[in-house]
N, C-alpha and C positions, 0 to 999 in steps of 0.2 A: 451206199450213201442214206439211208433213211434210219439209223442204227442210233438212239439216242435223239432223234430230230423228233420236233413239233407237226404235225400235219392237220390241214385244217378241209374239210370237204364241204362245199357249199350242196345244198339238196340232197346230204348226205343218206339218206333213208331210201333212194330210190334204186333201180336193178344196180345201176352202175357202182354206187355210194357201199352197196352192201358187198360185193366182189371183189372190188377195189380194199375194202377191208380186210376181207377171208385174205385175200393175195398180200398184204403188206404183215399182217399179223402170221403168216404160213412161212414168209422168208427174210422178212427182217424184226428187230427188235426197237419200236420207235421208243420215245419218251410220251409221244400223246399222241391220238387219233382224235381229232374232235369233230363232231357230227354237228354241221349245221343246219338245220331246217326248221319250219314252221308246224308240222304238224306232231302234234304232241302222241298221238296214237301209235302213229310209224316209228316215232324214236322207242316208246316201251317195246312195241314187237320186235324191232331192231336190238335192245337191249337183252332179250330173254337169250339172243343167239351170240351176238357180240357184246362180252360182258368180262373183256380183258379189261386189269388191272389200268392201264393205259388209256381205256377210251372214255372219252368223256362225252355229254349230249347236251348241245345248248339249243333252246327255243330261239330261234330267231328268223327274221324273213331279209333278204338281200335288199329290198326296197328300204329297212329301216339301215341308214348310214351310220350312226351313233352303235347300235348293236354290232355291226360288223364289224366295228373299229375295235371294240372292246372282244369281240371271239377272236380276233387276231393276233392279239397283244403274247408277246412270245412264239409267234409261228413262225416256221421256216419254211415250209413249203403248202399252198395251196393250188385245190381243183377247183375250179368254178364248173359244178354240174348241175345248180342249181336253171331251173327254166319253165315258162311254160311251153308247151312240145303241142297240144295239139292243133292242127290247120283249122279245123270248124270252128274251136271255141275261141280259138286267135281271131279269126273273120268277124264273129261276132261281139268279141269283147278286145276290140282293138288297144283301148288305153292301159287296159288291166295287165298286156301281155307286152307292149312299150314298156311299163310300169317296171315289171320285172327283169323281161331281157335285156333291155336297155338302161334304163336308171339302174336296176340292181348290178349291171355289170361296172357301170362309172361308181356304183360304190364299194363294191370289191376290190378296183384298182387304187380307189383312193386309201381305204382300209390297210391296204396292202404296202403301197407307199410311207406310210402315216407309221406305219410298225416296222418299215424295212425288211419283210419277207424277202427271204432268197430269190425265191421262184414261184411264177406262177402257169398256169398249163390249165386254159380255158375249152370247156367241149364246147365242138360246133357240130354242124349238121352238112349233110349234102345240099338242103335246101335252102342254103346260105350262098350257094353257087349260081347265080342267074336266076334270084329269086323271082318267084310267080306269084305268091303268096304272103301276107303278111306276118306269119312266123318266119318264113325266111330272110325277113327284108330286117326284122329285126335284129335274128342272130349276123345277117352282115354287117348291121350296126355296130354288133358287142365285138365279134370278130376287127372292126375296124378300130373298136376304142383300146382294143387290148394290145393289137399290134403297136397302135399310135403311142401307149402308154411308155415304151420303152426311151421315146423322145421326151419325158418328165422324170426321169428319174433322177437326173442331176451328177452328183458324188455318191450316190445311193449304187448298193450290186443287186437291186431288185432289179428281175427282168420277167417281161412276160412274153408267151407264146400261145399259139392256139392248135388243137387238135381237133380234125374234119374226118369224120366216117360216115359209111351211110348204115344200112336198115343192119341192124342189130337182132340175129336169128331169136325169138323168143319172146322178145320183148315187149309189154305191154303195150297194145294196139296192133301190135306187127300181124303180117298175114298168118303165118306159123298155128299161133295157138286158137285164132279164128278159125283157120279152116278144120283145123283138130278137133274142136266144137261142131261143128256143122258136120263132121263123120260121125261123131260119136254120137249126135243125135238123130242119124239115119236121114242126111241130106240126100237128095236123090241129084243132085246137081253143085256143081262150085260155082261162084261168079268170079268171073273174070274181067278186069274194065278193060283191057284192052289186047289182044293176040298177040301184039310184038314188047309187050312192056316187058322190060327188065327191072332187076336192081340187085346192086352190091350187096353183099352177104358176108358178114363177119360175126363172130359170136362174141358173148360179154368180155371171155375172159381173155380173148385177142385182143379186143379194146382197151381192157386194164393196161396189160401185158405192153401195149403199144405204148400209151400214156406213160407208166413207169419211163420206157425207155429213152422217151423224148425229154423227162428232166436231164438225164445223163447228157443227150443229143443238144439241147436246146444253149443257142448264143441271145437268144432276144427278137421277138419279132417274126418267126418263121408260124407260118401257117403248114402243122404237119400233115400229111394225107397216105393213109398204108395202100400198099397195091393188093388188093384183095378179090377175089373170084365173084364172078358175076352168075345170074341164074334167069331165065325166060320164066315167066308167074306162071305160063301156059306147064311148062316142065316141073314146075316147084306142086302143082297143083295134082300133075302126071305121078309123081312122086311119092305125094302122098296119098293119093287114090286113084290107082290106075286103074278102076274098074268105072270110075264115076263121071259122066260127060258134063263137060265145062259148057256157062252160058256167060256169053258176052253183055256186059252191062254197063259199058261206058265209063270213060275216064271222069273221075270225081272232081270237083272243084279244087281249083290249087293244086293238083297233082300231074308230076310227068310222065313224058313215056320213059325215059331213060335218066336214071340220077346222073346228077353232073358232079366232079369234085373238084376236078384243075379246069376253070374255061377255058376256051380260047382267047379271050377278050387276056387275059393272064399267061399268055404264053411265054411271053418275054418277061415274066419274074420266076419262071417253075422251073425246078432242078429237078433232074430225077437221079435216084441213088437206086441200089441196089434191090430195098424191098419198100420204099417210098418216095414220096415225093414232096419237097419245099416250094410253097411258095414263098418268095422272099417280100419285105418289104417294099412298098413303093418309096416311102421318103426315110433316109436314115439322118436324123440332124446331128446326133451324138454317137460314139460308142459304136461305128461302121466296123461291121464285120463282112470276114471273108465267108458266106454262106455256102462254096462249093466243098468247104471241108468241114466237119462241124466238130463237136468237143471228143467223140469218140474215135477221132481219125478217119472217120467214112468218105470216099469223096463222091461229089454229084454230078452231074454235067448239065447243059441248059437241052432244055427240050427244043423241038425243031418250032419255029414261027408256026402258029394256027395249030399246035397242036391241044387235041382237047380228051382230057380222061374221063368218061362215061360209063356208066352201065353197059352201053350198047357197041361201044367198038372196043370193049376189053378185049384184052390177049386169053384170060383166064377164062374158062366156064368150069362151072361143079356139074360133077354127072348124078344121076340120081341116088348111086349110091354113097357119094362124099356127102352129099347133102345130107341124106338120111342120119348118116353118121355125127354131123354138125347138130342137127334137130333132135336128137333122138330122145332128150328127156322133157321135150315139150310134145310129145305126137305120142 
C-alpha cells in the first residue's frame, strides 16, 4: 500500500523513524519518505545511511504550524513519532513538554486536514493510560486529540488513529543498555526499583511492523495495542547477570509498578482481537464505524467489564532465553 506513495515521519531521526525507514525501503517502493525533525546533526547522520533517491530531510519543529503544513503538502501517510519523552525533564519543564506533545499534536492534525492526508497514525505510550506524570498526561491529551480529529474531517477521506505500546527493548534510556553498561564497567550489583516491578517488552522491529499493519486495519479513531509479553525486572537483571546481586533502590518519581495499556475504566470500549486490542472512541459524530470488524476482515469481541491489560496480569511471560534473544544486539 506504500508503493508510489509519500510518507512523512515527525521525529523521524529517532530510533523508531530509522527502523521504520529501513523496513519501508526494504519492503516497498515509496515515492518519498520525508524525515521531519529539528536536529540538523541527527538528520546529517541519518542521511549517511538512508540516502535512497526517495529520501527527503526537512528541518522543522512540530510546534511550527506553518512549517508542518508546508512539509505535508502532497503527503499520503503520516506517522507522528515526535515527542518530549523523558519523565524527569517533563516534570522540570512542563510547558515545554505541553508545547511539543499537545500543541504539536494539534499542528500535525491541522496540517493533515489542510493537505487531505489519507491516514495518520500517532505513536502513544503506556504512560498515557491512567497517567501519573506530566509526560503521560500530555500523551493522553495527544491521544484524545487524534481520536477526536476524526470528527473534524467533514467530507475529507483523512483518518486518524493511535498506536500504544510499552518498553522498547534497547531504546534510548531503557533499562537494557543501562544494565549492559553497568555490567561492562564491572558493577558489583544491579539496581532494582521494586522486587515486583514488571514491564511489557517489544522490539523496535515488532513495533514498526505493528504500526504498518494498522495502516491496513484502521477505520479512524481506534487506539491499537499489541499483545506482547511481560517480564519482571528482577528476572531481566538475572538473565543479563546471573551472578550479580540485586539492590532494591525504590520506585522513582512518576514510575509505576506495572505498565497499563488498556485501563479498566476503558473496558466498555475495549475489543480483543487475536494479536491485539482496540480501544474504541468514546464519541462518533460522523463516519460511524463497526470496530468489531477491521478493514482486513479480522474480528474482535468485547472484553469483560473491568478488564485491564497490564504488565502484571499478563498471560504471556518471557523466559530468560527469549529475552536474551530479543536483546542480543544491545547486550
